[in-house]
N, C-alpha and C positions, 0 to 999 in steps of 0.2 A: 083653081077648080079641078076636081078629079072626076074622071069618067071611066069606070071599069078598069082601074089600074093605070090608065093613061093620064098624062098631065097635059092639060090644055091651057095655053097662054095666048093672049092677044097682045102683040107688041107692034107699034107703028102701023096699025091697021092690018097686020098679017097674023093669021091664025097659025099657031105653032102647036103641033101635037107630038108629044114625046111619049113613046111606049117603052117601058122598061123591058129588059130581057125576060123572056118567059122562063121560069124555073120549072124544069120537068119534075124534079123531086124537091119537096120542101126539106129543109134541114132541121127536122124535129126528131127528138129522141123517140125511139120505138122501144117499148118495154118488151123484154123477152120473158114470157111466161113459161108454163110447162110446155116442153117441146114434144112433138109427136114421135120423134125418134131419139135414140140415145146418142149423146155426143160426149167427146172427151172434154176435159177442162179447156184445153187449147182451142178446140173447135168453137166452143162457146165464146172465147175471147176474140177469135178471128171473126166470128159471126157478128159480135158487137161492133167491130171495126167496119165490117161490110155495111151494117145497118146505119152506121154513122157516115156512110159514103166516103170512106177513106180508101186510098189506093193501097196496093199490096206493100209498097215501099214504106208508106206511113204506118201501116199496121205492124210491119216487121220492126220498125224503129221503136214503136210504142211497147212492143212485147219482147224486144231484144231477140228477134228471130231473123234469119236470112229471108230474103224475098222469095227464094226457092221453097223454103219451108212453108211460108205463108201460102204460096201457090198450091202446094200439096194439100193443105188444110181446106183451101177454097174448093179445090176439085172434089175433095171428100164431102164437103157440105152440099155442093151442087148435086152430087150423086145421091146422097141420102134424102134430099128433098125433092128429087126428080125434077129439077129445073135445068135450063140450058145456059143460064147466065146470071151474073150478079144482080142485075136490075130485076130480073124475074124473081129472084130470091127475095130481094127487098120488097117488091110488089106483093109477093105472097105474104110476108110478115105484116105489111101494112094492112092488107085485107083482113087477116086474122085479127089484128089488133082493133081494127074498125068494128068488127063483129062483136067484140067483147065490150065495147063502150056503150 
């Protein structure tokens, strides 16, 4: 039996309720449409990694960049989009994408 994501079992007369970990962000692909500000090719590639919820090290590995270079591009993206952090940037793109659907 399922109840709002929780798994409820009765075993030996004892009610067991298991609640899976709450995922703050779903791991779904976010499309990048026309961007409101201009970006370099690398910034768009790094942005794709951020939207895929990858760490700087993972993005660097995928793009063959140093972690320091990825941090530079992340800082640039945060400044261009006037947000304070990666999650705020992801949230901004999720809201924009939700408005398009």
